[in-house]
N, CA, C and O of each residue as an XYZ file, in Angstrom:
484
protein
N      -7.005     -7.863      2.924
C      -6.220     -7.429      1.794
C      -4.838     -7.055      2.313
O      -4.704     -6.362      3.322
N      -3.817     -7.523      1.609
C      -2.475     -7.221      2.108
C      -2.185     -5.730      1.993
O      -2.823     -5.012      1.223
N      -1.221     -5.288      2.766
C      -0.968     -3.852      2.902
C      -0.532     -3.191      1.597
O      -0.845     -2.022      1.370
N       0.181     -3.909      0.740
C       0.623     -3.332     -0.536
C      -0.581     -2.986     -1.412
O      -0.651     -1.888     -1.963
N      -1.519     -3.908     -1.543
C      -2.710     -3.658     -2.357
C      -3.568     -2.561     -1.743
O      -4.071     -1.691     -2.455
N      -3.737     -2.599     -0.433
C      -4.531     -1.576      0.252
C      -3.911     -0.188      0.061
O      -4.627      0.790     -0.156
N      -2.603     -0.107      0.142
C      -1.915      1.173     -0.045
C      -2.078      1.680     -1.476
O      -2.234      2.881     -1.694
N      -2.043      0.768     -2.455
C      -2.269      1.180     -3.854
C      -3.642      1.826     -4.022
O      -3.779      2.845     -4.698
N      -4.653      1.225     -3.402
C      -6.000      1.801     -3.498
C      -6.084      3.126     -2.752
O      -6.708      4.069     -3.236
N      -5.469      3.206     -1.591
C      -5.513      4.447     -0.825
C      -4.808      5.576     -1.585
O      -5.255      6.722     -1.558
N      -3.717      5.249     -2.253
C      -2.998      6.251     -3.044
C      -3.853      6.726     -4.218
O      -3.841      7.909     -4.557
N      -4.580      5.822     -4.826
C      -5.433      6.148     -5.979
C      -6.694      6.911     -5.568
O      -7.173      7.770     -6.309
N      -7.230      6.593     -4.382
C      -8.479      7.203     -3.897
C      -8.293      7.752     -2.480
O      -8.912      7.246     -1.545
N      -7.452      8.777     -2.302
C      -7.133      9.240     -0.946
C      -8.324      9.839     -0.185
O      -8.388      9.723      1.038
N      -9.254     10.467     -0.882
C     -10.427     11.025     -0.184
C     -11.385      9.926      0.249
O     -12.041     10.032      1.285
N     -11.459      8.884     -0.543
C     -12.408      7.805     -0.301
C     -11.893      6.798      0.728
O     -12.659      6.287      1.544
N     -10.585      6.518      0.682
C      -9.975      5.551      1.605
C      -9.019      6.332      2.506
O      -7.881      6.613      2.128
N      -9.485      6.668      3.666
C      -8.701      7.515      4.579
C      -7.612      6.740      5.297
O      -6.572      7.307      5.632
N      -7.830      5.459      5.538
C      -6.774      4.600      6.083
C      -7.043      3.164      5.640
O      -8.191      2.751      5.472
N      -5.963      2.422      5.457
C      -6.063      1.089      4.852
C      -6.699      0.055      5.768
O      -7.108     -1.006      5.297
N      -6.791      0.332      7.052
C      -7.369     -0.619      7.989
C      -8.840     -0.914      7.744
O      -9.367     -1.896      8.267
N      -9.507     -0.084      6.959
C     -10.935     -0.305      6.679
C     -11.143     -1.343      5.572
O     -12.272     -1.769      5.329
N     -10.071     -1.747      4.907
C     -10.167     -2.692      3.794
C      -9.905     -4.109      4.297
O      -8.764     -4.570      4.313
N     -10.954     -4.785      4.701
C     -10.856     -6.118      5.285
C     -11.335     -7.158      4.275
O     -12.262     -7.923      4.544
N     -10.698     -7.173      3.123
C     -11.105     -8.050      2.024
C      -9.971     -8.971      1.610
O      -8.801     -8.649      1.815
N     -10.310    -10.121      1.027
C      -9.272    -10.978      0.461
C      -8.662    -10.327     -0.783
O      -9.307     -9.516     -1.447
N      -7.432    -10.687     -1.085
C      -6.701    -10.085     -2.204
C      -7.379    -10.251     -3.556
O      -7.250     -9.385     -4.421
N      -8.095    -11.342     -3.748
C      -8.733    -11.589     -5.038
C      -9.795    -10.564     -5.403
O     -10.170    -10.448     -6.570
N     -10.275     -9.835     -4.435
C     -11.295     -8.815     -4.700
C     -10.714     -7.414     -4.859
O     -11.453     -6.430     -4.852
N      -9.396     -7.322     -5.003
C      -8.754     -6.026     -5.237
C      -9.354     -5.338     -6.457
O      -9.702     -4.159     -6.399
N      -9.476     -6.070     -7.559
C      -9.967     -5.484     -8.812
C     -11.390     -4.967     -8.710
O     -11.676     -3.863     -9.174
N     -12.289     -5.739     -8.114
C     -13.680     -5.296     -8.009
C     -13.789     -4.127     -7.033
O     -14.623     -3.243     -7.230
N     -12.965     -4.105     -5.986
C     -12.991     -2.952     -5.082
C     -12.489     -1.708     -5.801
O     -13.015     -0.617     -5.586
N     -11.484     -1.858     -6.648
C     -11.007     -0.742     -7.458
C     -12.141     -0.225     -8.346
O     -12.323      0.986     -8.471
N     -12.901     -1.127     -8.961
C     -14.040     -0.726     -9.791
C     -15.100     -0.003     -8.964
O     -15.657      1.005     -9.401
N     -15.373     -0.518     -7.779
C     -16.355      0.117     -6.905
C     -15.905      1.532     -6.538
O     -16.702      2.470     -6.570
N     -14.632      1.679     -6.193
C     -14.101      3.003     -5.851
C     -14.197      3.964     -7.033
O     -14.524      5.139     -6.861
N     -13.912      3.463     -8.229
C     -14.000      4.303     -9.427
C     -15.436      4.777     -9.655
O     -15.661      5.936    -10.005
N     -16.389      3.896     -9.460
C     -17.796      4.268     -9.635
C     -18.213      5.299     -8.588
O     -18.865      6.291     -8.914
N     -17.840      5.065     -7.343
C     -18.179      6.031     -6.293
C     -17.596      7.397     -6.641
O     -18.275      8.418     -6.538
N     -16.334      7.403     -7.051
C     -15.650      8.643     -7.404
C     -16.323      9.332     -8.585
O     -16.378     10.561     -8.639
N     -16.833      8.549     -9.530
C     -17.486      9.139    -10.708
C     -18.741      9.932    -10.333
O     -19.158     10.822    -11.074
N     -19.336      9.613     -9.192
C     -20.495     10.360     -8.714
C     -20.074     11.644     -7.993
O     -20.915     12.485     -7.676
N     -18.790     11.789     -7.740
C     -18.280     12.953     -7.025
C     -18.172     12.653     -5.544
O     -19.172     12.364     -4.887
N     -16.964     12.721     -5.022
C     -16.725     12.414     -3.625
C     -16.509     13.716     -2.864
O     -15.624     14.503     -3.199
N     -17.315     13.930     -1.854
C     -17.130     15.090     -0.997
C     -16.234     14.706      0.167
O     -15.888     13.537      0.338
N     -15.862     15.695      0.964
C     -15.036     15.405      2.135
C     -15.780     14.551      3.151
O     -15.157     13.923      4.008
N     -17.107     14.522      3.063
C     -17.912     13.743      4.004
C     -18.151     12.308      3.531
O     -18.683     11.495      4.288
N     -17.767     11.983      2.297
C     -17.991     10.647      1.757
C     -16.689      9.865      1.770
O     -15.718     10.245      1.115
N     -16.674      8.770      2.521
C     -15.491      7.921      2.565
C     -15.924      6.510      2.959
O     -17.010      6.302      3.499
N     -15.046      5.551      2.676
C     -15.329      4.156      3.023
C     -15.099      3.965      4.519
O     -14.009      4.219      5.031
N     -16.131      3.519      5.201
C     -16.049      3.212      6.622
C     -15.503      1.796      6.803
O     -14.708      1.524      7.702
N     -15.962      0.894      5.908
C     -15.504     -0.492      5.977
C     -15.797     -1.183      4.654
O     -16.840     -0.953      4.041
N     -14.878     -2.023      4.223
C     -15.082     -2.908      3.074
C     -14.682     -4.296      3.554
O     -13.542     -4.512      3.968
N     -15.625     -5.242      3.497
C     -15.357     -6.563      4.057
C     -16.145     -7.636      3.318
O     -16.998     -7.348      2.478
N     -15.834     -8.869      3.656
C     -16.580    -10.021      3.157
C     -17.573    -10.402      4.239
O     -17.230    -10.468      5.420
N     -18.806    -10.651      3.827
C     -19.829    -11.124      4.755
C     -20.695    -12.130      4.015
O     -21.263    -11.817      2.968
N     -20.798    -13.344      4.560
C     -21.551    -14.424      3.925
C     -21.121    -14.646      2.477
O     -21.953    -14.892      1.604
N     -19.806    -14.556      2.232
C     -19.262    -14.830      0.914
C     -19.438    -13.712     -0.099
O     -19.118    -13.892     -1.274
N     -19.935    -12.574      0.329
C     -20.162    -11.446     -0.583
C     -19.390    -10.225     -0.110
O     -19.097    -10.077      1.077
N     -19.069     -9.362     -1.048
C     -18.372     -8.125     -0.712
C     -19.388     -7.120     -0.175
O     -20.501     -7.004     -0.688
N     -18.986     -6.405      0.856
C     -19.817     -5.353      1.442
C     -18.956     -4.097      1.558
O     -17.836     -4.146      2.066
N     -19.489     -2.980      1.084
C     -18.792     -1.702      1.185
C     -19.732     -0.722      1.884
O     -20.836     -0.449      1.412
N     -19.269     -0.203      3.014
C     -20.068      0.731      3.805
C     -19.448      2.124      3.711
O     -18.250      2.298      3.932
N     -20.273      3.103      3.383
C     -19.820      4.481      3.242
C     -20.321      5.336      4.398
O     -21.319      5.013      5.043
N     -19.617      6.421      4.645
C     -20.032      7.360      5.683
C     -21.366      7.998      5.306
O     -22.236      8.185      6.157
N     -21.518      8.321      4.052
C     -22.762      8.875      3.516
C     -22.692      8.833      1.999
O     -21.606      8.785      1.422
N     -23.829      8.849      1.369
C     -23.862      8.903     -0.084
C     -25.301      8.936     -0.557
O     -26.238      8.925      0.242
N     -25.460      8.978     -1.876
C     -26.797      9.029     -2.469
C     -27.296      7.619     -2.776
O     -26.528      6.657     -2.785
N     -28.564      7.526     -3.018
C     -29.171      6.240     -3.377
C     -28.564      5.707     -4.673
O     -28.398      4.496     -4.823
N     -28.233      6.592     -5.607
C     -27.620      6.171     -6.876
C     -26.281      5.475     -6.647
O     -25.973      4.481     -7.305
N     -25.496      5.992     -5.724
C     -24.199      5.387     -5.418
C     -24.402      4.018     -4.784
O     -23.723      3.060     -5.154
N     -25.326      3.912     -3.835
C     -25.586      2.625     -3.193
C     -26.073      1.583     -4.197
O     -25.709      0.410     -4.102
N     -26.890      2.004     -5.151
C     -27.360      1.082     -6.194
C     -26.206      0.618     -7.077
O     -26.142     -0.555     -7.446
N     -25.298      1.522     -7.416
C     -24.134      1.165     -8.235
C     -23.227      0.189     -7.480
O     -22.705     -0.761     -8.064
N     -23.044      0.428     -6.187
C     -22.237     -0.475     -5.369
C     -22.885     -1.856     -5.326
O     -22.195     -2.868     -5.448
N     -24.198     -1.903     -5.155
C     -24.900     -3.187     -5.094
C     -24.754     -3.955     -6.403
O     -24.554     -5.170     -6.393
N     -24.851     -3.256     -7.522
C     -24.701     -3.909     -8.834
C     -23.311     -4.538     -8.963
O     -23.189     -5.684     -9.395
N     -22.281     -3.805     -8.597
C     -20.924     -4.348     -8.667
C     -20.707     -5.442     -7.628
O     -19.954     -6.385     -7.872
N     -21.351     -5.330     -6.487
C     -21.244     -6.369     -5.462
C     -21.780     -7.699     -5.980
O     -21.250     -8.760     -5.653
N     -22.825     -7.633     -6.785
C     -23.375     -8.857     -7.376
C     -22.378     -9.494     -8.340
O     -22.313    -10.719     -8.446
N     -21.602     -8.670     -9.042
C     -20.552     -9.204     -9.919
C     -19.504     -9.952     -9.110
O     -18.957    -10.954     -9.571
N     -19.222     -9.468     -7.903
C     -18.220    -10.108     -7.046
C     -18.641    -11.510     -6.632
O     -17.804    -12.305     -6.203
N     -19.925    -11.825     -6.755
C     -20.396    -13.180     -6.460
C     -19.786    -14.211     -7.407
O     -19.899    -15.413     -7.172
N     -19.141    -13.747     -8.475
C     -18.526    -14.639     -9.460
C     -17.037    -14.344     -9.642
O     -16.449    -14.676    -10.672
N     -16.436    -13.716     -8.627
C     -15.002    -13.414     -8.652
C     -14.348    -14.127     -7.473
O     -14.725    -13.918     -6.320
N     -13.380    -14.958     -7.773
C     -12.695    -15.720     -6.726
C     -12.007    -14.766     -5.748
O     -11.229    -13.900     -6.148
N     -12.303    -14.938     -4.492
C     -11.709    -14.072     -3.476
C     -10.227    -14.351     -3.263
O      -9.530    -13.537     -2.657
N      -9.735    -15.484     -3.750
C      -8.317    -15.817     -3.620
C      -7.477    -15.255     -4.767
O      -6.424    -14.662     -4.535
N      -7.947    -15.444     -6.014
C      -7.110    -15.097     -7.164
C      -7.704    -14.061     -8.111
O      -7.001    -13.555     -8.986
N      -8.986    -13.736     -7.952
C      -9.612    -12.759     -8.835
C     -10.196    -13.336    -10.113
O     -10.713    -12.590    -10.945
N     -10.123    -14.662    -10.287
C     -10.707    -15.323    -11.448
C     -12.201    -14.996    -11.504
O     -12.910    -15.117    -10.505
N     -12.671    -14.579    -12.685
C     -14.071    -14.167    -12.831
C     -14.988    -15.323    -13.225
O     -16.078    -15.108    -13.753
N     -14.542    -16.534    -12.966
C     -15.373    -17.723    -13.187
C     -15.472    -18.475    -11.867
O     -15.051    -19.627    -11.758
N     -16.034    -17.808    -10.871
C     -16.137    -18.384     -9.534
C     -17.602    -18.462     -9.126
O     -18.479    -17.882     -9.767
N     -17.838    -19.182     -8.062
C     -19.190    -19.325     -7.532
C     -19.177    -19.111     -6.026
O     -18.172    -19.341     -5.354
N     -20.310    -18.670     -5.520
C     -20.499    -18.568     -4.085
C     -20.693    -19.977     -3.558
O     -21.646    -20.660     -3.932
N     -19.793    -20.411     -2.690
C     -19.811    -21.784     -2.157
C     -20.447    -21.751     -0.771
O     -19.846    -21.272      0.190
N     -21.663    -22.263     -0.684
C     -22.394    -22.240      0.591
C     -22.328    -23.578      1.317
O     -22.890    -23.717      2.404
N     -21.658    -24.553      0.741
C     -21.562    -25.881      1.363
C     -20.326    -26.026      2.249
O     -20.020    -27.130      2.701
N     -19.625    -24.950      2.498
C     -18.428    -24.971      3.330
C     -18.775    -24.459      4.725
O     -19.847    -23.891      4.931
N     -17.891    -24.654      5.658
C     -18.151    -24.164      7.009
C     -18.245    -22.638      7.035
O     -18.901    -22.062      7.903
N     -17.587    -22.000      6.085
C     -17.606    -20.544      5.947
C     -17.947    -20.263      4.496
O     -17.245    -20.751      3.611
N     -18.989    -19.502      4.213
C     -19.361    -19.209      2.818
C     -18.231    -18.441      2.156
O     -17.715    -17.466      2.703
N     -17.854    -18.901      0.959
C     -16.749    -18.274      0.235
C     -17.057    -18.243     -1.250
O     -17.775    -19.101     -1.762
N     -16.517    -17.264     -1.929
C     -16.627    -17.183     -3.379
C     -15.292    -17.639     -3.946
O     -14.276    -16.956     -3.809
N     -15.310    -18.810     -4.589
C     -14.068    -19.436     -5.044
C     -14.201    -19.980     -6.458
O     -15.265    -20.452     -6.858
N     -13.101    -19.908     -7.212
C     -13.034    -20.590     -8.499
C     -12.902    -22.089     -8.229
O     -12.702    -22.503     -7.088
N     -13.013    -22.881     -9.261
C     -12.946    -24.336     -9.093
C     -11.614    -24.770     -8.471
O     -11.589    -25.627     -7.588
N     -10.520    -24.183     -8.928
C      -9.197    -24.554     -8.416
C      -9.089    -24.297     -6.907
O      -8.645    -25.169     -6.161
N      -9.485    -23.125     -6.467
C      -9.367    -22.802     -5.047
C     -10.417    -23.514     -4.197
O     -10.193    -23.771     -3.014
N     -11.548    -23.828     -4.796
C     -12.568    -24.611     -4.101
C     -12.030    -26.020     -3.804
O     -12.142    -26.515     -2.683
N     -11.449    -26.647     -4.824
C     -10.891    -27.986     -4.635
C      -9.709    -27.967     -3.668
O      -9.541    -28.888     -2.868
N      -8.901    -26.928     -3.743
C      -7.782    -26.788     -2.810
C      -8.308    -26.657     -1.376
O      -7.792    -27.294     -0.458
N      -9.329    -25.833     -1.198
C      -9.922    -25.659      0.124
C     -10.473    -26.991      0.659
O     -10.271    -27.333      1.825
N     -11.164    -27.728     -0.205
C     -11.713    -29.024      0.209
C     -10.615    -29.996      0.605
O     -10.765    -30.751      1.567
N      -9.506    -29.980     -0.138
C      -8.423    -30.917      0.152
C      -7.757    -30.627      1.500
O      -7.164    -31.523      2.101
N      -7.851    -29.389      1.972
C      -7.247    -29.017      3.234
C      -8.166    -29.259      4.439
O      -7.732    -29.192      5.589
N      -9.433    -29.538      4.156
C     -10.400    -29.759      5.231
C     -10.395    -31.216      5.661
O     -10.208    -32.115      4.842
N     -10.595    -31.433      6.914
C     -10.714    -32.800      7.424
C     -12.135    -32.970      7.959
O     -12.459    -32.545      9.068
N     -12.953    -33.591      7.155
C     -14.355    -33.772      7.512
C     -14.557    -35.046      8.291
O     -15.683    -35.362      8.677
């Protein structure tokens, strides 16, 4: 995630995002990460609860917390499943997890075709 977007989230959730280096996500997932942060915050964030890492793994968003309740982890998982249909490049909510690429990615049709056109098979 570029530094401008990461800084916007850190400014909005300073207790939850202690430094922007933990946000290792593509820009298209800015919106869903914002939603995830809002849900975590709605459960109440203590000084001991913060994001350790947010990243893409196997084409899916992963958010790791220092500590939290089972309810928070379940809410994060539910929103993570929504990210399976959000383009990691542009945020389009009509995307699919593409497992036929050398690297699993969640892409809309436009970015999927663009990615294919840049590959030399």
